[in-house]
N, C-alpha and C positions, 0 to 999 in steps of 0.2 A: 843398475840391477832391475830386471824385469821379473816380477813375481806374481804367480797365480795364487789366489786365495779362495778358499771354499770352506763350507762346514756341512756336516750331516751328523746330527747327534740324536741318539735315542738309547734308552736303557731297557733291555729285554728281561724277561722272567719266564722260565719254562713252566712254572706252576700257575701262571696267570692265564685267564681266559680272554683277556683283552687283545684285540687285534687293531693295530693303528694303521689307518689309511691316510690318503692324501688330505682328506678333510680334517683329520685330527691334527696333522702337522700344520695345516693352513690356519687353524685357530691361533697358533703361536706365531707363525710366519714362514712363508716360502718366498724366496726372492732369487732373481737371476740378474746377472750383469751389474751395471752401475748402481741400480737401486739398493743393492746390498749395503753399500758404504753408508748411505744415509739411514738405512733401517737399523743399523747396529750402533749408531751414535747415541751416547747417553746411557748405554747399557754396559754393565760389568761382565760382558761375555768374554770367553777365551778368544773368539774371533776379533772382538774389538781390541783387545790387548795386542793381538798379533798384528792387526792392521796398523795400529798406532806406532808400534815398534818399527815396522817396515817403513812407514812414512818418515819417521824421525831419522832413519838411516838413508833416506833419499831414494828409496826404491820406487819404481813405477808399478802401481798395483793393477792387476788384471782380475777383477772379481768374476767368479764363475757361477756358483750356485750356493745357496744357504737354506737349510731346512733344519729347524730345531724342534724335536718332539720332547715329550716328558719321559715317563717310564710306563711300562705296561707289559703285555705278553710278547707278541712278536709283530714285526712290521709286515704288512701285506706284500707279497712277492711282487705284484705289479708295480706298486709305488717304489719299492726298493730298486727294481730294475730301471725304472724311469730316472730315479735320482742318480743311480750309479752311472748311467749313460750320459746324463747331463754333465756330471763331473769329469768323466774321462774324455768324452768327445769335446767338451768345452775347453779343457786344458790342451788337448791335442791340437785343436784349431787355433790356439793362442801361441803356439810355438813360433819363433824361438823364445825360450824362457831361461832365466838363470836360477830360478828356485820355485818351490811350491810349498805353501803352508795350508794345512787342512785341520780344522777343529773337529774332533770326533768325541763320542763318549767312550766307546771301546767295549760295550757290552750289548750291542744290538744283536738280535737274532731274527731270522725269518723262518717261515714254515719249512723251507728246504735248506737254505744257506744258513749255517750256524756260526759262520765267521764272516759277516758282511763287511766289516771294516778291512779285514785281511783280504777279502776278495777284491774290494775296490782298490786297495793299495797295490796288490800284486798285478792286477790288470793295468793299472796306471803305469807301474814300473815297466811292464812288458811293452807298453805303448810308447813311452818316452825314452827308453834306454837307461843305461846305468849312470850317465854323467850328471844329470840334473838332480841336485839334492832335494829331498822331500823331508819336511818337518811336520810333526803331528803333535797336537796336544790331546790328552785323554783325561777322563774322570779318574779319581782315585780308585773307583770300584771297577775299572775296566778289566775285561778278560783278554789279556794280551797274548797273542798267538805268535808262533814262529813266522807265519806269513806277514804279519804286521811288522815284526822286528826285522825281518829280512828285506822288506820292501822299502821301509823308511830309514833315512839316515839318522834322524833325530826324533826321539819320542820323549815327551815330558808330561808327567802326570800331576794332577792337583796335589798339593802338600797338606791341605787342611780338610777336616771334617768336624763340624759343619763346614761346607765349602765357602770360603771367603776369599779365595785366591784364584778364581777363574781367570780374571783379567791378567793377573800377574803371570799365570801359567802360559797363556797365549803369548804374552810379551817375551817370556823366557824362551819358548820354542822358536819364535821368530828371530829373537836376538842371536841365538845359536846358528840359525839359518843364515843370517847376515854374515856372521863370522866365517861360515863355511863358504859362502859365495865369494867372499873377499880372499879366500885362500889362507886365512889365519889359523884355521883348525881343519883336521881331517876326522870328522865325527864317526865314531863306531858305536852302534847300539847293540847290546846283548841282554838277554833275559835268562833267568833261572826260576824254576817253578816247582813247588811241592804239592802233593796230593792232600790238600788241607783247605778247609773253608772256615771262616770265622764269623760269628754272629755280628751283624752290622751294629746292633744297639751298643755294643761295648767298644766300638771303633773310633771314639772321639779322639781328636788330637789336642784336646784341651788339658791344661794343668799338667798333672803327672800321670795321666792315663797311659796305658801301655802303648798306644799308637803315637802318643806324644813323644815317648822315649825313642820309638823307631824313627820318628821324624827328626829328632835331635841328632841321632846317629847318622842319618842321611846328610844333614847339613854339615856335620863334622867331616864326613868323607869328601864333600865338595870343597870345604875350606882347606883341607889338607892338600888339595891339588890332584888327588887321585882320580877325580872324575869331574866332567863339566856339569853333569846333572845326574842326580840319583833319585829314582822314584820307587815307591812301594805300593803294591796293589793288593789289598786284602780281598779283592774280587767281589763281584756281585754273586752272593752265594747261592741264589735260587736259579742257577743255570744248570740244567741236567745234561751235561756233556762229560765225556770221560777225561778231557784234557783241561777241565776247569780247576784252578787252584791258586793259592797265594803266590804272588810273583814279585821278584826283585828285578829291577832294571837299572842299567847304568849307561850313560853316554860318556865316552872318553875321547880324548884326542889321540887317536891311534890305539895301541894295544892296552889291555888291562880291564876292559869293561866286564868281562865274564866274572872275574874275581870279585869286583865291587858288587855286582848284582847278587852274587852268592852271599856276600857278607850281609847285605841289607835283608835278604830273604831269611837268613838265619836269625837276624834280630827279631823278625816277626815270629818265627817259629818258637823261639825261646820264651816268648810271652803269651803263647797261645791260650793257656789256661786263664789268663787274666782278662780275656775278652768276654767271658761268660758272666753276665750280671743277673741278679735275682729278679724274678717276675712272679705275678699272681694271675689267677683266673679272673675273668671279669667280675664275678660275684665277690670274690675275696678282695679285689682291688677297690670296689665301691664301698664295701663295709669298712675297710681299713682307712680309706680316704675320709669318710664321715667321722671317724674317730680322731682325726688329726686336726690341730688348730689352724693350719695353713690352708690357703687355696691349693688345690691339687690338680695337676695336669695328668690325665689318664691317657697313657700312650698305648694306642691300639696297634701294637707291633705286628700281629698276624695279618692286619688289613692295611698295611702301609701303602698309600698311593704312590709315594716317592720311590718305593721299591718295586712297583708294578702291580700291586693288588687292585682289585676292582673298586675298593672303597665302599662296598655295599653290605659288609658284614654287620648284622644287627645285635651281636652278642652283648656288647657294652650297653646298647640302648635298652635291651631287656633287663640287664643288671641294674641300671639306674632306676628304671620304672619299678623294679621289685624291691630295691633296698633304700632308695632315696628319692621317692617321687615328688616331694615338695622342695627339695634342695634347689637353689639357684644353680642351674647347670646349662652348659652349651655343648651340643654334639652335632657334628656334620656327617651326613651319610649320602651316598650317591644312589638316587632312585628317580630316574626321569619320569617314570609312569606316575609315581606319587606326586611329583612336582607338577606334572600336567593336570592331574586331578585337582590340585589346589588352585591352579589358574582357572580351571573351569568353575570352581565353586566361588572364588573371589575372596577378598580380604574380609575378615569378620565371620566367615562361615564356620560352623561347627559340624564335624563329620567324622565318620569312621575311616581309618586308613589302614593299609597293610604295608609296612615299611621294611625295606631291606631285602637281601637275597634277590636282588633284581636281575643280576647277570650270573653271579656265582652261587649256585644252589647245592654245591657239593657238601656243605657242612651245616647250613642253616636254612630255616624257613622264615618268611616274613613275620614281623611282630605286629599283631593287631592292636590298635589303640584308637581312642577318640581324642581329637585335637581341634583347636581353633586355628584357622589360618590367620596368623598375626601380620604377616608381611609377604608381599610378592616382589621379586626383584630380578634383575638380569645378571647380577653377580660378577660384574667386571671390576678388576682392580689391577693396580701396578705393584709389582714386588718392590719392597723396600730394602732388599739385600739378598745375599745368597747368589747362586750361580745364574739366576735369571734376573738379577737386579735391574730395574728400569723397564723390564718387559711387561706387557699386559697379558693377563690371564682371564679366562671367561668360564664361570661355572655354568653358564647357560641359564635358561629359565629356572629360577630357584624359589623356594618357599620356606618361610620360617613358621613352623608349627609350634603352638604352645600347648604343652601337656603338663599340668601342675606347675612345678618350678622350672621345668626343662624347656629351653628354646632349641628346637630341633631344626637345623638347617638342612633342607633336602635339596640337593643339587642335581643338575642334569648331566654334568660331565665330571669325571675324575680329574682333578686338577692338583698339581704339585703344591704342597703346603710349605710355606716358608715360616712366617710368624702367624699373626692373627688377621692377615689382610682379608682372607675369605670371609671370616666372621664380620669384620668391620664393614665390608662391602654390602652386607645384608642387614646392617643396623644392630648387630649383636656386640655389646661391650663386654669382653671377657673379664675385665677388671671387677665387674660386679658379680662374678660367678664363683661359687665354691668349688664346683667341678667343671673342668673343661677337657673335652676329648680332642686328641690330635692323632691323625693317621699318618705320622711321619716318624722317622727313626732317629733324628738327630737335631733338626732345627728348633724343636721345642726347648732345647737347652738354653737358647738365647733369652727365653722368658723366665728362667728360674731366678730366684733371689731369696732374700731372708724370709719372706712370707709366702713363697711359692715353691712347693715341692712337686715331685713326680712319682708315679707308680707305673711301671711297665707291665703290660699284660702278656700272657702266653696262651696259646691254644691253636686250633686249626685255622688255616687261611692261606692266602696266596703268598704271604711273606712270613712264614712261621719262624719263631725265635729259636726253637730247639731243632737245629739242623740235623742232628743224629736221628731224629724220629721221623724224618721224611722218607717215604717209600720211593727212593730214587730208582729210575729205570736204567740209566746209563753210567752212573758214577761207579768208578772202580773201587774195590776194597783191596787193602785197607785204606781208609782215609780218616783224617781227623775232622770232627770230634767223635765219630761213631766208634773208632778204634783207638785205643790208648797206646799208640805206637811209641816205643822208646826212641826210635830213629825215624825220621821222615822219609817218605817215598818220593824220590825225584821223578817228576813227570818229564822235565827236560832241563 
């Protein structure tokens, strides 16, 4: 078996102002050809899982192209076109092949192309013909389109959130590909989709959470033999396109995929109200946290970097300075201009700063404060888990500013948060803090415990929690949760 492998992963957000270019992908890693295989070793990536599964099956690997981004607004068209051509031309030049495996996120967008993964897969299918099976792994928040489902023979999504099964998902997709190449199965992939979006904050697959029950239903469908793989996609909700909605997907051996996809879709829809969790304004959250005996994680959901926001919203910073200025606290914010000023001043300097609203000025203005430059650092760290486990991230030139009890980490780059790796990389021990801010929507849950609680924030930003309050331009009505529909509207 001769199999081409590739990856191109990025999560878009129509509300975000961030534009990701080649340099942004390069900070995480862009590789071509044989170096891909060494670059992914030791990392819990979907591509690593797929490569290992193919190797164990005795396949000859043909590595093509690998580029992994984080989350943001959209990918620059020039870089997308270059990456697309590398994948398609590289695979075409490697023929003959017995199979293809590609790791994707599934929610990438570009300025013009709103279905980049579908565009790549459709162009690839047109180029190689119908005979060679294509397997794809996707993030649980993928926006799965008909072009994607029609072009790929096998699609498998992450099962967990927080994401702890990226490696397993790649291995599963590649394992089904091996069975297809051997003629053991005839995979058929089908999707069903409702005009509904669900708040990401309530989408955990932990314990008895609503999505955990959906996951259990999916595993039961697989165990029953009705499907080879069942995936559920609550979707990246901040995509402003008419065809974005929650999606059920099934891969079956022959007929039956559409019925299974519909069943898992209905399992999500039936629990739609349970995904909405309570939240407070930044001022309310800080005051409530100070009245609690535990350490409190303040989850800045409207400015979640992992959802594509700029990471520069200063609303929580202002609230801490107003209501708990002497409390031991840690907060990270993206502001390369403020970081550069700190480097010019040097460690120990006391100066006036204007922090935040560096890129996104639609809702906030910078917060003026006087701070001491406590530490300067480059902010490089290795993820200890999650979908990028083992990979290196770089905050860029970063400064820790001390304001009363607050240690304010000012970073140059918006970097995906897992646990507290970014704080530790700059010398901040969150265990000593009463208040800790996180700009992620789920990974903070790994830090919760008997003496650690959390409060979620709501308000304006690039990743707003209250989806029904967003002034969407392209979303069709009626849609959940803006409209309390008794019956769902089927998109496809």
